TIRO-347061 format. One record per residue: x, y, z of N, C-alpha, C in turn; residue in three letters. Coordinates in steps of 0.001 Angstrom, whole numbers, padded with zeros to 6 digits, always signed. Each point is the difference from the previous one (the first is absolute). Layout:
REM residues N
XYZXYZXYZALA;...
This chain:
REM residues 284
+018526-011696-012963-000572+001086+001156+000401-000268+001514MET;+000610+000828+001225+000507-000251+001183-001331+000000+000431LYS;-000371-001261+001288-000707-000430+000886+000335+000989+001153GLN;-001129+000012+000943+000283+000436+000983+000086-001444+001101ARG;+000837-000005+000523+000195-000935+001281-001474+000295+000872GLU;-000429-001062+000718-001018-000031+000941-000379+001245+000711PRO;+001418+000222+000830-000072+000858+001139+000844+001210-000337ASN;-000095+000275-001308+000891+001283-000366-001361+001143+000232GLU;+000857+001214+000474-000792+001258+000244-000878+000432-000800PRO;-001010+000149+000161-001333+000520-001384+001296+001646-000909LEU;-000609+000046-001289+000094+000658-000772-001299+000368-000656GLN;+000823+001263-001030-001519+000142-000708-001121+000995+000807GLY;-000333+000889-001043-000982+001155+000742-001102-000597+001084LYS;-000607-001157-000533-001453-000608+000523+000512-000717+001513THR;+001523-000253+000380+000492-000583+000872+001032+000870+001107ALA;+000855-000078-000283+000775+000827+000943-000370+001420+000497SER;-000611+000840-001115-000855+000921+000441-001232-000075+000462GLN;-000370-000893+000181-001597-000227+000715-000006+000384+001244GLU;-001219+000266+000157-000344+000583+001414-000999-000955+001040ASN;-000480-001221-000857-001195-000738+000709+000955-001518+000141PHE;-000898-000299+001029+001089-001607+000322-000729-001015-000202PRO;+000385-000108-001288-000841-001159-001145+000380-001125+000534VAL;+001777-000263-000385-000227-001638+000320+000878+000002+001521ALA;-000748+000535+001275+000754-000043+001407-000200-001103+000764SER;+000609+000184+000776-000144-001417+001287-001263-000372+000949ARG;-000769+001258-000561-000879-000189+000632-001021-001163-000177LEU;+000379-000514-001290-001179-001044-000587+000615-001567+000347LEU;-001041-000732+000508+000476-001284+000355+001748-000505-000584ALA;+000659-001075+000604+001252-000698-000679-000748-000473-000818ARG;-000933-000910+000195-000151-001256-001337-000407+000651-000827ASP;-000313+001399-000445-000390+000590-000970+000732+000984-000709LYS;+001316-000292+000800+001207+001089-000790+000488-000395-000940ARG;+000655-000941-000415+000549-000496-000826-000696+000298-001344ASP;-001312-000083-000248-000816+000418-000629-000169+001184-000654THR;-000179+000850+000900+000156+001251+000186+001703+000523-000594VAL;+000630+000011+000290+001504-000073-000619+000028-000254-000865LEU;-000141-000881-000596-000161-000766-001470-000987+000674-000599ALA;-000747+000822-000061-000946+000945-000471+000667+001160-000338TYR;+000279+000694+001214+001013+001376-000097+001410-000229-000773TYR;+000587-001002+000095+001257-000415-000868-000509-000265-001540ALA;-000739-000246-000202-000687-000027-001530-000336+001587-000281PHE;-000629+000479+000655-000047+001214-000415+000782+001104+000022ALA;+000733+000030+000884+001195+000935-000219+000989-000366-000579ARG;+000195-001317-000623+000928-000490-001303-000691+000812-000889ALA;-001400-000237-000076-000285+000556-001662-000212+001220+000397ALA;-000056+000616+000833+000081+001706+000049+001184+000360-000614ASP;+001163-000608+000716+001157+000650-000332+000281-000102-001705ASP;-000786-001147-000541+000183+000004-001535-000399+001432-000589VAL;-001587-000036+000363-000501+001275-000381+000821+001209+000170ALA;+000419+000097+001151+000348+001299+000290+001762+000199-000434ASP;+000709-000895-000278+001069+000241-000216+000375+001295-001434ALA;+000832+000931+000484+000134+000868-001015+000973-000460-001336PRO;+000924-001285+000247+001036-000225-000875-000592-000930-000786ASP;-001472-000567-000631+000020-000771-000408-001147+000530-000721ILE;-000028-000803-001399-001159+000755-000898-001245-000743+000142PRO;-001188+000769-000524-001473-000837+000307+000261-001182-000279ALA;+000018-000151-001494+000229-001430-000703+000362-000977+000986GLU;+001122+000077+000547+000621-000676+001029-000703-000457+000923ARG;-000646+001566+000546-000711-000234+001743-001112-001143-000368LYS;-000602+000187-001095-001239-000745-000200+000112-001857-000465LEU;+001226+000377-000965+000313-001937+000417+000370-000195+001176ALA;+001081+000472+000950-000028-000289+001133-001331-000301+000912ASP;-001021+000808-000230-001244-000071+000708-000830-001477-000496LEU;+000054+000012-001037-000579-001071-000634+000721-001512+000894ALA;+001159+000163-000220+000680-000781+000775-000504-000756+001554ALA;-000123+001106+000465-000709+000271+001658-001277-000956-000413PHE;-000670+000406-000838-001474-000424-000030-000069-001447-000630GLU;+001204-000495-000698-000086-001248-000613+000356-000698+001113LYS;+000750+000248+001147+000744-000564+000856-001284-000238+000992GLY;-001066+001023+000386-000569+000174+001047-001390-001240-000357LEU;-000360+000336-001302-001141-000836-000894+000762-001443-000453LEU;+000818-000567-000256+000483-000955-000654+000851-000653+000533GLU;+000740+000533+001008+001055-000798+001108+001227-000054-000728GLY;+000129+000554-001446+001544+000001-000621+000584+001219-000143THR;+001307-000119-000045+000943+000863-000390+001290+000709+001477GLY;+000670+000989-000707+000745+000161+001140-000468+000997+001686PRO;-000947+000484-000324-000345+000906+001030-000707-000684+001395ILE;+001069+000085+001039-000227-000878+000965-001086+000886+000624GLN;-000285+001327+000204-000619+000346+000747-001898-000212-000329PRO;-000217-000360-001620-000946-000095-000125-000184-001689+000185ALA;+001123-000525+000073-000376-001781-000085-000013-000126+001349LEU;+000434+000723+001149-000342-000669+001358-001423+000430+000482ALA;-000669+001991-000759-001017+000189+000172-000902-001103-000553LEU;+000082-000383-000721-000921-001317-000726-000024-001164+001186ARG;+001050-000359+000436+000085-001345+000751-001093+000206+001185ARG;+000380+001408+000439-000488+000534+001410-001545+000180-000157GLU;-000582+000704-001404-001440-000137-000262-000694-001453+000231LEU;+000926-000767-001134-000481-000877-000542-000488-001135+001492MET;+001161+000113+000778-000124-000873+001380-001239+000592+000668ASN;-000560+000984+000234-000966+000739+000290-001453-000184-000205ARG;+000033-000365-001717-001117+000290-000680-000167+001411-000171ALA;+000606+000528-000316-000508+001717-000116+000032+000205-001561LEU;-000826+000860-000474+000698+000626-001637+001215+000056-000250PRO;+000558-000016-001009+000864+000438-000418+000157+001436-000393LEU;-001904+000261-000791+000105+001535+000054+000153+001102+000760ASP;-000123-000679+001368+000257+000831+000854+001305+000958+000031LEU;+001005-000682-000266+001460+000635-000367+000099+000310-001442ALA;-000546-000511-000715-000020+000433-001915-000441+001058-000143GLY;-001503+000770+000394+000060+001443-000186+000866+000606+000412GLN;+000866-000103+000498+001127+001177+000569+000884+000009-001411LEU;+000037-000740-000551+000593-000128-001238-000481+001025-001651LEU;-000867+000031+000459-000944+000887-000908+000499+001860+000482THR;-000039+000250+001441+000421+001188+000346+001406+000082-000362ALA;+000925-000849-000170+001591+000375-000099+000078-000139-001590PHE;-000775-000644-000905-000108-000206-001277-000267+002229-000100ARG;-001078+000396+000255-000267+001386+000114+001140+000483+000159GLN;+000593-000085+000968+001055+000463+000368+001153+000283-000909ASP;+000307-000930-000491+001065-000322-000943-000177+000363-001203ALA;-001257+000316-000743-000190+000337-000859-000522+001578+000201GLU;-000080+000488+000555-000390+001273+000599-001024+000506-000285GLY;-000693-000468+001562-001056+000434+000979-000508+001459-000650VAL;-001156-000024-000235-000470+001128-000496-001806+000095+001184GLU;+000246+001460+000393-001599+000117+000982-000600+000749-000555ILE;-000456+000018-000809-001175+001334-000643-001023+000074+001297ALA;-000796-000626+000578-000991+000084+001049+000144-000122+000997THR;-000810-000047+001420+000183-000336+001199-000757-001929-000344TRP;-000929+000192-001220-000445-001623-000173+001590-000688-000285SER;+000825+000948-000628+001286-001144-000555+000902-000347+001081ASP;+000166+000943+001117+000650-000143+001119-000713-001525+000595LEU;-001232+000485+000236-000853-001329+001205+000256-001139-001246ARG;+000193-000093-001286-000118-001138-001081+001558-000649+000698ALA;+000912+000764-000327+001816-000024+000611-000145-000965+001287TYR;-001100+001058+000833+000691-001021+001575-001012-000786+000046CYS;-000761-000447-000945-000896-001565+000034+001146-001084-000479ARG;+001031+000598-000200+001045-001555-000258+001319+000152+000685HIS;+000178+001177+000298+001235+000555+000630-000328-000319+001456SER;-000704+000170+000725-000486-000153+001031-000479-000687+000656ALA;-001575-000246-000401-001020-000349+000622-000131-001782-000016ASN;+001225-000704-000492-000016-001235-000600+000880-000398+001656PRO;+000618+000730+000539+000909-000164+000901-000840-000115+001748VAL;-000979+000919+000103-001005-000378+000958-001233-001300-000069GLY;-000351+000016-001480-000464-000810-000520+000238-001753+000638ARG;+001529+000024-000403+001296-001092+000519-000338+000173+001238PHE;+000438+000458+001100-000462-000260+001607-001175+000166+000400LEU;-000792+000254-000765-001204-000637+000517-000818-001373-000311LEU;+000776-000506-001449-000160-001577-000358+000627-000820+000914ALA;+001663+000662+000482+000629-000794+000425-000690-000556+001585LEU;-000153+000739+000694-000641+000266+001360-001854-000677-000154HIS;+000000-000093-000839-001784-000976-000273-000817+001356+000221GLY;+000198+001092-000255-001028+000888+000493-001060+000250-000889GLU;-001106+000381-000256-001288+000188-000472+000426+000461-001448ASP;-000557+000169-000966+000298+000399-001002-000651+001559-000314ALA;-000953-000345+000841-001345+001649+000016+001588+001253+000518ALA;+000895-000707+000521+000884+001259+000618+001133+000468-000690LEU;-000229-000452-001847+000624+000542-000702-000319+001371-000519GLU;-000914+000447-000090-000538+001231-000192+001429+001169+000831ALA;-000566-000143+001503+000589+000662+001056+001528+000103-000167GLN;+000292-001383-000254+001413-000345-000092+001111+000841-001376SER;-000718-000288-001018-000167+000925-001265+000266+001606+000203ASP;-001016+000388+000844+000081+001309-000038+001268+000553+001128ALA;+000579-000982+000641+001039+000182+001214+001073+000153-000958LEU;+000033-000862-000782+001139-000313-001072+000340+000902-000964CYS;-001356+000102-000793+000104+001581-000421+000752+001022+000139SER;-000715+000337+001256+000483+001524+000916+001343-000300+000352GLY;+000600-000913+000587+001347-000193-000035+001103+000489-000903LEU;-000716-000900-001414+001019+000027-001224-000271+001448-000560GLN;-000945+000721+000141-000124+001698-000353+000958+000881+000782ILE;-000468-000492+001653+000626+001115+000846+001682-000237-000305LEU;+000816-001263-000276+001388+000205-000620+000220+000761-001058ASN;-000849+000021-001337+000138+000399-001089+000083+001819+000274HIS;-000750+000363+001294+000078+001637+000180+000670-000156+000329LEU;+000778-000766+001064+001091+000349+001115+000902-000152-001254GLN;+000382-000502-000676+001236-000184-001082-000037+000402-001050ASP;-001137+001021-000520-000455+000641-001060+001481+000714-000850CYS;+000635+000345+000798+000899+001168-000691+001064-001464-000599LYS;+000553-000640+000812+000782-000976+000097-000344-001242-001079SER;-000882-000262+000063-000808-000578-001149+000411+000778-001583ASP;+000030+000761-000433-000172+000651-000946+001331+000139-000177TRP;+000886+000546+000579+001447+000294+000111+000700-001106-000034GLN;-000354-001198+000629+001115-001323-000213-000667-001008-000957ALA;-001405+000078-000340-000376-000956-000665-000887+000921-001425LEU;-000132+000472+000467-000573+001494-001004-001785-000729-000296THR;-000138-000366+001479-001689-000387-000227-000698+001085+000857ARG;-001347+000158-000396-001038+001034+000727-001207-000986+000244CYS;-000520-000044+001163-000566-001047+000469-001837+001242+000623TYR;+000475+001393-000583-000784+000683+000352-001260+000097-001700LEU;-001315+000019+000690-001022-000440-001307+000343+001885-000562PRO;+000427-000185-001529-000250+000689-000837-001014+001018-000338GLY;-001212-000366+000023-000821+000855-000003-000094+001247+001027ASN;+000315-000408+001079-000190+000464+001392+001090+001253-000129TRP;+001198-000298-000677+001162+001174+000054-000241+000589-000978MET;-000841-000419-000896-000354+000978-001041-001211+000987+000324ALA;-001038-000141+000944-000598+000259+000255+000406+001548+000942GLU;+000658-000833+000563+001032+001283+001190+001119+000641-000354CYS;+000029+000080-001461+001224+000857-000560+001683-000138+000319GLY;+000378-001398-000026+001026-000862+000098-000081-000695-001135CYS;+001422-000775+000244+000650-001222-000556+001161-000398+000177ASP;+000605-000709-000773+001126-001309+000625+001040+000987+000864ILE;+000060+001256-000809+001235+000574+000154+000138+000874+001529GLY;-001502+000098+000558+000321+000612+001314+000629-001169+000875ASP;-000262-001251-000513+000808-000994+001278+001646+000007+000066LEU;+000582+001450-000711+001560-000323-000201+000157+001360+000902GLU;-001130+000622+001084+000122+001282+000443+000592-000534+001635ALA;+000242+001208+000522+000611-000092+001506-001125+000162+001050GLU;-001490+000129-000574-001046-000276+000336-000870+000517-000395ALA;-001051-000931+000109-001817-000331-000506-000214+001573-000659SER;-000539-000065-001109-000511+001293-000784-001415-000128+000995SER;-001177+001262-000002-001156-000206+000522-000802-000677-000932PRO;+000386-000543-001473-000597-000879-000665-000322-001354+000306GLY;+001764-000216+000396+000313-001385+000311-000614-000545+001306LEU;+000250+001197+001194-000751-000036+001126-001420-000431+000047ARG;-000338+000653-001002-001971-000275-000323-000235-001733-000094GLN;+000959-000462-001146-000031-000985-000255+000198-001179+000999VAL;+001284+000212+000779+000630-000832+001239-001578-000085+000857LEU;-000479+001218+000250-001397-000188+001068-001137-000639-000624ASP;+000044-000339-000830-001201-000076-000982+000361-001343+000142ARG;+001053-000753-000485-000087-001302+000300+000403-000504+001595CYS;-000045+000793+000850+000085-000432+001422-001320-000089+000694LEU;-000982+000903-000825-001031-000101+000226-000646-001610-000242ASP;+000259-000276-001041-000399-001178-000677+000471-000964+000820GLU;+001068+000062+000551+001063-001043+000060-000964-000014+002003THR;-000317+001309+000349-000880-000002+001458-001010-000910+000256GLY;-000394+000165-001384-001693-000858-000384+000433-001446-000082ARG;+000769-000509-000757+000676-001265+000402+000391-000617+001290LEU;+000773+000717+000761+000010-000652+001135-000652+000398+001078LEU;-001338+000892-000166-001032-000151+000599-001155-001583-000145SER;+000327-000370-001228-000379-001241-000504+000426-001390+000624LYS;+001459+000282+000342+000711-001288+000233+000206+000166+001924SER;-000508+000997+000612+000182+000073+001383-000429-000932+000741ALA;-001581-000457-000456-000659-001440+000777+000827-001317-000431PRO;+001192+000245-000406+000599-001288-000285+000549-001025+000582LEU;+000758+000782+001347+000917-000730+000610-000884-000996+000968ALA;-001096+000953+000812-001062-000475+000776-000538-001235-000592ARG;-000322-000384-001358-000777-001311-000834+000819-001107-000105CYS;+001195+000439+000141+001082-000848-000613-000077-001195+001310ILE;+000125-000898-000060-000155-000911+001164+001827-000720+000667LYS;+000365-000016-000926+001426-000236+000245+000680+001202+000839ASP;+000452-000465+001593+000248+001568+000590+001273+000620-000392ARG;+001178-001056-000888+001308+000716-000100-000443+000573-001620ARG;-000709-000544-000429-000484+001231-001712-000657+000676+000571LEU;-000793-000021+000735-000775+001301+000653+000724+001211+000663ALA;+001042-000800+000768+001120+001233+000302+000629+000795-000858PHE;+000598-000683-000998+000896+000789-001087-001382+000884-000971GLN;-001009-000783-000115-000778+001182-000744-000310+000874+000223ALA;-000402+000328+001582-000368+000994+000788+001023+001031-000026ALA;+001628-000724+000268+000766+001154+000060+000475+000403-001411THR;-000433-000573-000850+000510+000194-001526-001161+001600-000025THR;-001193-000800+000392-001081+000917-000120+000283+001665+000829GLN;+000781-000368+000898+000206+001290+000838+001269+000967-000623ALA;+000946-000597-000604+001242+000441-000762-000449+000655-000938LEU;-001117-000679-000745-000668+000692-001329-000760+001412+000169ALA;-000605+000003+000864-000719+001271+001238+000971+000899-000066VAL;+001273-000421+000605+000719+000952+000766+000956+000462-001329LYS;+000501-000598-001228+000691+000527-001027-001178+001064-000625LEU;-000820-000461-000393-000871+000481-000497-000301+001879+000333LEU;-000067+000096+001547-000370+000948+000929+001997+000874-000333LEU;+000796-000739-000320+001081+000748+000059+000279+000409-001160ARG;-000489-000773-001217-000085+000757-001519-001010+000924-000012LEU;-000671+000282+000729-000960+001065-000420+000810+001370+000522ARG;+000613-000225+001353+000760+001032+000466+001411+000394-000352LYS;+000201-000643-000712+001928-000116-000576-000115+000117-001640ARG;+000835+000192-000434+000493+000111-001420+000937-000957-000267ASP;-000578-001279-000947+000968-000953-000569+001273+000224-000593PRO;-000224+001087-000673+000875+000941-001068+000974+000418+001402LEU;-000203+000484+000761+000852+001067+000611+001173-001122+001211ALA;-001048-001266+000298+000953-000471+000885-000664-001284-000275ARG;+000844-000877+000954-000263-001463+000107-000845-000253+000497SER;-001082-000749-000041-001313-000045+001064+000288-001394+000566ILE;+000193-000805+000963-000090-000949+001105-000370-000242+000936ARG;-000272-001268+000374-000850+000083+001207+001520-000373+001012LEU;-000230+000190+001155+000936-000143+001081-000256-001262+001062SER;+001270-000507+000494-000382-000762+000757-000889-000161+001071ARG;-000875+001271+000593-000933+000358+001118-001027-000102-000724PHE;-000377+000354-001454-000709-000170-001058-000742-001372+000207ASP;+001197-000878+000013-000087-001483+000230-000551-000439+001234PHE;+000674+000213+000376-000591-000351+001608-001092+000363+000460LEU;-000699+001390-000524-001392+000231+000539-000634-000932-000957VAL;-000238-000017-001240-000330-001216-000995-000290-001118+000465ALA;+001138-000414+000670+000192-001463+000272-001013-000161+001691ALA;+000038+000733+000520-001085+000041+001094-001064+000118-000165LEU;-000705+001215-000699-001045-000037-000742-000544-001389-000780SER;+000895-000495-001004-000231-001392+000021+000059-001125+000622GLY;+000410-000161+001267+000028-000914+000774-001839+000151+000766PHE;-000229+000968+000145-001171+000308+000657-001059-000433-000998ILE;-000089+000275-001152-001029-000383-000853+000127-001554-000292ALA;+001113-000569-000103-000116-001287-000098-000235-000825+001111ALA;+000185+000534+001199-000235-001056+001154-001776+000751+000591MET;-000446+000764-001051-001419+000180+000280-001506-000928-000550GLY;-000779+000058+000060-000874-000668-000103-000158-000023-001808PRO;+000204-001254-000361-000558+000006-001758-001086+000217-000273ARG;+000157+000819-001352-001493+000271-000628-000716-001117-000998ARG;-001069+000326-000419-000407-001055-001176+000194+000321-000867GLU;+000526-000425-001169+000193+000520-001395-001311+000549-000543THR;+000077+001380-000621-001189+000035-000656+000255+000033-001315THR;
């Protein structure tokens, strides 16, 4: 398996199409190598799960090699070995990255989302470990994990809604709750259309309603984070997530690509800076 060079551009659904500044230069220089190692591991493993020309059995074997490299420090998977060194040097749990592999295995085997609870469970592995890793790396209070989980899950779900058509067409994956689709009188074939059917629009709006609740829960996170750089990133990410949610309410992801603009990023960064520079709140 070809390994990506450390500074090679991001690829894959959760990297090149990501709207949020997850591995940004906002973070302190002394933590950047660990952050980059984490994302290199995540991107490389995600690319395996998303590869269209590799059978599921081979994907699972490759992901097992990632896990062995991370947990045991053996094998040829350089991103796994590099991340293991970084996490061990900082006395951080290896499971902060290992949990991601559970979601990648689901993708490799053909993820099935029957209910909203299934989608939330998928996000617990595919997204939430990222926020928990950043909190642990910066020595933040573990009590913030619930708010961080809400933000990370919200981001992941927004990406799935944003890319629901391309996920189905390119990867034959649907992350929309199957029971909601049935209740609203639509099915997987609706994702092939040029515009959302009334039933599919209802499903998207229902997902957005639930995601809005997640983002309401995560809203205080940035002001509770002590590290100003991480707080800046969290607040900027929160603002971008809210902006994308509002745009998805107004526009149809089947009819056109919905992306955030440079101006959106600028406005979010400004609000993030204000939140990061303001007084800290006590963790609740």
